[in-house]
C-alpha positions as CSV (number, residue, x, y, z in Angstrom):
1,E,12.0,13.4,-31.2
2,V,10.2,12.4,-28.0
3,D,6.4,12.6,-28.1
4,Q,5.8,14.8,-25.1
5,A,2.0,14.4,-25.6
6,R,2.3,10.7,-24.9
7,L,4.2,11.4,-21.7
8,R,1.7,14.0,-20.6
9,N,-1.2,11.6,-21.3
10,T,0.5,9.1,-19.0
11,D,0.5,11.7,-16.2
12,A,-3.1,12.6,-16.8
13,R,-4.2,8.9,-16.9
14,L,-2.5,8.1,-13.6
15,T,-3.9,11.3,-12.0
16,N,-7.4,10.4,-13.0
17,E,-7.1,6.7,-11.9
18,L,-5.3,7.2,-8.6
19,P,-8.1,8.3,-6.3
20,G,-10.2,5.3,-7.2
21,A,-7.3,2.9,-6.9
22,L,-6.5,4.3,-3.4
23,S,-10.1,4.0,-2.2
24,E,-10.2,0.3,-3.3
25,D,-7.0,-0.7,-1.5
26,V,-7.6,-2.3,1.9
27,L,-4.9,-0.3,3.7
28,L,-4.6,2.9,1.6
29,K,-8.3,3.7,1.8
30,Y,-7.9,4.6,5.4
31,F,-5.9,7.7,4.4
32,T,-7.5,11.0,3.5
33,F,-6.2,11.6,0.0
34,T,-5.3,15.3,-0.7
35,Q,-3.4,17.3,-3.3
36,N,-1.0,20.1,-2.5
37,S,1.2,22.4,-4.5
38,E,3.3,23.9,-1.6
39,C,7.0,23.4,-2.4
40,D,8.2,23.7,1.2
41,R,6.6,20.5,2.5
42,N,8.6,17.4,3.4
43,W,8.0,15.7,0.1
44,L,9.4,12.2,-0.7
45,A,10.0,11.5,-4.4
46,I,9.1,8.0,-5.7
47,Y,9.6,6.9,-9.2
48,I,9.0,3.9,-11.5
49,P,11.7,3.3,-14.1
50,V,10.7,1.4,-17.2
51,G,13.1,0.4,-20.0
52,V,11.4,1.1,-23.3
53,S,12.4,1.3,-27.0
54,K,13.0,4.7,-28.4
55,E,10.2,3.8,-30.8
56,Y,7.7,3.8,-27.9
57,V,8.2,7.5,-27.1
58,A,9.1,8.8,-30.6
59,R,6.7,11.1,-32.3
60,E,4.8,9.5,-35.2
61,L,6.4,6.1,-34.5
62,N,4.4,5.1,-31.5
63,Q,1.2,4.0,-33.1
64,T,1.5,0.5,-31.7
65,D,-0.6,-0.1,-28.6
66,Y,1.9,-1.2,-25.9
67,G,-0.7,-1.0,-23.1
68,D,-0.8,1.4,-20.3
69,F,2.3,1.5,-18.2
70,P,3.2,2.2,-15.6
71,S,-0.2,1.0,-14.3
72,V,-1.9,2.6,-11.4
73,S,-1.6,-0.7,-9.5
74,E,2.2,-0.3,-9.8
75,V,1.9,3.2,-8.2
76,N,-0.2,1.7,-5.4
77,R,2.4,-1.0,-4.8
78,N,5.1,1.6,-4.4
79,I,3.0,3.7,-2.0
80,L,2.2,0.5,0.0
81,R,5.9,-0.2,0.2
82,R,6.5,3.2,1.7
83,L,3.7,2.6,4.2
84,H,5.2,-0.6,5.3
85,Y,8.6,1.1,5.8
86,V,7.0,3.8,7.9
87,L,5.2,1.3,10.0
88,W,8.3,-0.8,10.5
89,Q,10.2,2.3,11.7
90,S,7.6,3.1,14.3
91,Q,8.2,2.3,17.9
92,A,5.1,0.3,19.0
93,K,3.6,1.0,22.4
94,L,4.5,-2.5,23.5
95,T,6.2,-5.6,22.1
96,I,5.0,-9.1,22.8
97,E,6.4,-12.4,21.9
98,V,3.9,-15.0,20.6
99,N,4.7,-18.7,20.1
100,N,1.5,-19.8,18.5
101,L,-1.6,-18.4,16.7
102,E,-3.9,-18.8,19.7
103,T,-1.8,-16.4,21.8
104,L,-1.7,-13.9,19.0
105,L,-5.5,-14.0,18.5
106,M,-6.1,-13.7,22.2
107,E,-3.8,-10.7,22.6
108,V,-5.5,-8.9,19.6
109,A,-9.0,-9.8,20.9
110,Q,-8.1,-8.2,24.3
111,R,-6.7,-5.0,22.7
112,S,-9.5,-4.6,20.2
113,A,-12.3,-5.1,22.8
114,D,-13.2,-1.4,22.7
115,Q,-14.6,-2.1,19.2
116,N,-12.6,0.7,17.6
117,N,-11.2,0.1,14.0
118,Y,-7.9,-1.6,14.0
119,I,-5.7,-3.4,11.4
120,L,-3.5,-6.4,12.2
121,V,-0.7,-6.3,9.6
122,I,0.9,-9.8,9.6
123,Y,4.4,-10.0,8.0
124,G,5.6,-13.4,7.0
125,S,3.9,-16.7,6.5
126,R,4.3,-18.3,10.0
127,F,0.6,-18.2,10.7
128,S,-0.9,-17.7,7.3
129,E,-2.2,-21.3,6.7
130,E,-3.8,-21.5,10.1
131,L,-5.4,-18.1,9.7
132,R,-7.0,-19.1,6.4
133,E,-8.3,-22.4,8.0
134,L,-10.0,-20.4,10.8
135,V,-12.6,-19.2,8.3
136,Y,-13.9,-22.8,8.2
137,Q,-13.7,-23.4,12.0
138,P,-16.7,-21.5,13.4
139,E,-16.5,-23.4,16.7
140,R,-13.3,-21.5,17.5
141,H,-14.6,-18.0,16.6
142,D,-16.3,-17.1,19.9
143,A,-13.1,-17.7,21.9
144,F,-11.2,-15.1,19.9
145,S,-14.1,-12.6,19.2
146,I,-14.0,-13.5,15.6
147,H,-16.9,-12.7,13.2
148,V,-17.1,-13.4,9.5
149,D,-17.1,-10.3,7.4
150,V,-17.2,-11.1,3.7
151,S,-16.8,-7.4,2.8
152,A,-13.3,-7.5,4.4
153,R,-12.1,-10.1,1.9
154,G,-9.3,-8.9,-0.5
155,S,-6.2,-10.2,-2.2
156,R,-4.3,-9.7,1.1
157,S,-7.1,-9.5,3.7
158,L,-9.1,-12.3,5.3
159,P,-12.9,-12.5,5.3
160,F,-13.2,-12.1,9.1
161,R,-12.4,-9.7,11.8
162,I,-11.4,-9.9,15.5
163,N,-13.9,-7.5,17.0
164,N,-13.4,-4.6,14.6
165,C,-9.8,-5.5,13.7
166,L,-9.1,-6.3,10.0
167,I,-6.5,-9.1,9.3
168,Y,-4.0,-8.1,6.5
169,L,-1.3,-10.5,5.3
170,V,2.1,-9.5,3.8
171,L,3.2,-13.0,2.8
172,N,6.3,-12.0,0.8
173,S,8.0,-10.6,3.9
174,E,11.2,-12.2,5.1
175,Q,10.5,-10.8,8.6
176,E,8.1,-12.6,11.0
177,F,6.1,-10.2,13.1
178,S,2.7,-8.5,13.3
179,L,1.8,-4.9,13.9
180,M,-1.6,-3.9,15.4
181,V,-2.4,-0.3,14.3
182,S,-5.4,1.9,14.8
183,A,-7.2,2.8,11.6
184,E,-7.6,6.3,13.0
185,S,-3.8,6.8,12.9
186,F,-3.9,7.0,9.1
187,G,-3.9,10.7,8.5
188,E,-3.4,12.5,5.2
189,L,-1.8,11.1,2.1
190,R,-0.7,14.1,0.2
191,L,0.5,14.2,-3.3
192,F,2.3,17.1,-4.9
193,R,0.3,18.8,-7.6
194,Y,2.4,20.0,-10.5
195,P,1.7,23.3,-12.3
196,D,-0.2,21.5,-15.1
197,G,-2.6,20.1,-12.6
198,T,-1.4,16.5,-12.7
199,L,0.2,14.5,-9.8
200,F,2.8,12.8,-11.9
201,N,5.8,13.7,-14.0
202,T,6.8,11.3,-16.7
203,F,10.0,11.8,-18.7
204,Y,12.4,9.9,-21.0
205,R,16.1,9.5,-20.8
206,S,18.3,8.1,-23.5
207,S,20.8,5.4,-22.7
208,D,24.0,4.0,-24.2
209,D,21.9,1.7,-26.2
210,P,20.9,3.5,-29.4
211,L,17.6,1.7,-29.6
212,E,16.5,1.8,-25.9
213,G,16.1,4.3,-23.1
214,V,14.4,4.7,-19.7
215,M,11.0,6.2,-19.1
216,K,10.5,7.3,-15.5
217,T,7.3,8.3,-13.9
218,L,7.8,10.3,-10.7
219,W,5.5,11.6,-8.0
220,E,6.0,13.2,-4.6
221,I,4.1,12.2,-1.4
222,E,3.9,13.0,2.2
223,M,2.4,10.3,4.3
224,E,0.9,11.1,7.7
225,I,0.7,8.5,10.5
226,T,-0.6,10.2,13.6
227,D,0.1,7.5,16.2
228,T,2.5,4.6,16.8
229,P,1.3,1.0,16.5
230,V,-0.8,-0.3,19.4
231,A,1.4,-3.4,19.7
232,R,4.1,-5.4,17.9
233,F,3.9,-9.2,18.1
234,E,7.2,-11.1,17.5
235,H,6.5,-14.5,16.0
236,R,8.7,-17.1,17.8
């Protein structure tokens, strides 16, 4: 018999951990996180499937500590994947080809001169090494309106800004381009709230294997981007 309490504990744990995890993510923190129980919104269901032994979810047989999974960081990664998809589908206000890093930096410096908050999301590794080296080349900073900002450092973000534009790297992308987006265009990130008050629904399905099945954690989101990217830079 499936231990429903264990599954509900997973939902409660993720619900409690998600707001903090979103606020700590370099990109997702720009969204306004809300909960909503209206069924008629344009919800998108996302789920994480995990193959587990039946012992893991069986009542009175799950005393072993298998760790917390799925983790809230895995939830974040799935939400980020959706964000990148939405950004990729957006038609930027203009598209510019750039052949070298200097051209890219100059274009971004010009378009961020108003000192508003922007994010340059760089897909691919074309300029990644040069960008990291820039941190240690202060003599080049003034030409591109670069200033060191240690607080901007993250696992994917660099410790400097171009004016008020954060630099965010997506190195595992097969595509080679950059999107400059306004931080103000990140609207609400809504999650559907289920009747029990949680934001997740974890359930177990048996498989053909008598000893294993699949545990799925599902949630429903609506992601609001209020404006198209300022510019798309094609890396040539």
